[in-house]
Phi, psi and omega in degrees: 000139178298137172261123183265123181293132181295136177086003178290141176279129180223177178251128177284114189253355178154190178216164180185187186221127182231123178050047180068001181259118180287148181214157168261140180262123184238132177261124171264103185295323183296317188267347180070032182230165176246157181219130173265116182260103177293131190256331188291133176083004180257147167261125182197171178222152176232131175247125183275129178273195184249340183277147183239149175219155175304136183277358176100195188234166184227129179273112182294335179279314185264344184065023177270135178257143182220153177292145176303123184291341183262349180059043189290131174279137182252149172292155184299326182261018181294137179287324184262151178267358179242153175283163182301326181295315183290322176300317178293319178295323176288310174066033179246135177228107181300339177252048182301337179288346174257355189278150177281331182225137178239125190290157177306321180301314185286330178295323174295317183295322182292341180274359176274159179301137177232157174232159177251138182232161161248124179251134182256127176244333176192169177301334177264358184226094174241124184245141177258154178194175178232157177206154171291138178296338178296337184270353182061228180259014184299323179299320178295321179290318183297329179267356170082031176293141178281325174210166182206162175219125174283130186243000179181143176234139190220163182286339181207173181293329186295314177294322177295324178298322181303316181290315178308312183295322176299314180296315183293340178278350181276147180298138175084006177238119184268154173263330179220161176215130178290147180300320185294329175294321182295319176300314180305312183294323180299315188271345185237003181226129183296154173241122179232127187298315182298319182294321179294316180299320179297316181298314183288325176298324182293320177297316183296319182289317181299322184258008175060043184272080182292143179087003178301144184272166183300152177294138176250122171277123186265000183307318183296332178290331181273316191244356187075006183184204178297158176283146175297151174291148184297341177291341179256020179234133177222156169263120183293150181247136175089012177236087187271339188224018177212145175210159179175168180142193175276120186278114181266353173168182180216128178236115189063228175263027179247121174281145175242113182252136174261128174217128180054037178080002177244143174261133184243130182266125180233116178279115176256003173307317181289347181272349184301137184088354178274146170289139180222156176253121180263125181237108181279147177061025179229143175245105189267002181213151178239115180280150177250133178294126181248145174300143182237148172255112186262125175264119182279336184227000000 
């Protein structure tokens, strides 16, 4: 495994979950290598720079991620986090059903088994989606669902999409959710496993989804145990390019840092493709406790 020199500038290339351990994916451009930095239980800080670089490519068959071989720099306002060469090499479009062209890589990927899920974010925010079965529940974890229920398994992505489209056409079932809304719900809405189970069960019963699998509480994957109460979670104000503290967990693309008995949520999803400085065993910012308005329901 690559050893990352403390304080070295790298590129934040993504986030993920391996053996229930959340990690940040970091690209060392100079060495042309990648490093999975496990976050939970560590004290560290991250400073976001101003320069952006391609996050590299992903092999849909082997699921291997690699650094951009060209080391392409991205414009500050670039929409995509990949350069054109890495986008072509990856060949993945999550909205393939709307695309005019589907790459050969994705055509093969789409023919592998997929499942359809309902993801719970709050009683009023239940989202439908599909994922390849080769990824397990990683897709659910990457997007920060609090709980989930698999409602169908299919031989390919096309059959799975048919059910997903039907679900998204129903009242009360979302197809997309903004990252900012997820952060807002984390800090402002309580999470209760029984309440999540009831909400997901209600959707399954209302839509007649026979054969739906049991509800999964995803908190242990994020925090190693139960989720912190929303009363103990805040979004820090005034720190747009630095974060730090004792990391108590990561939910989706949000790091959760403990400082002074309070947990602070920092979304680093928007930092992907930026050069960052990682400082282990250092706290480079001091958050201030702000009054909160808590929505219990």
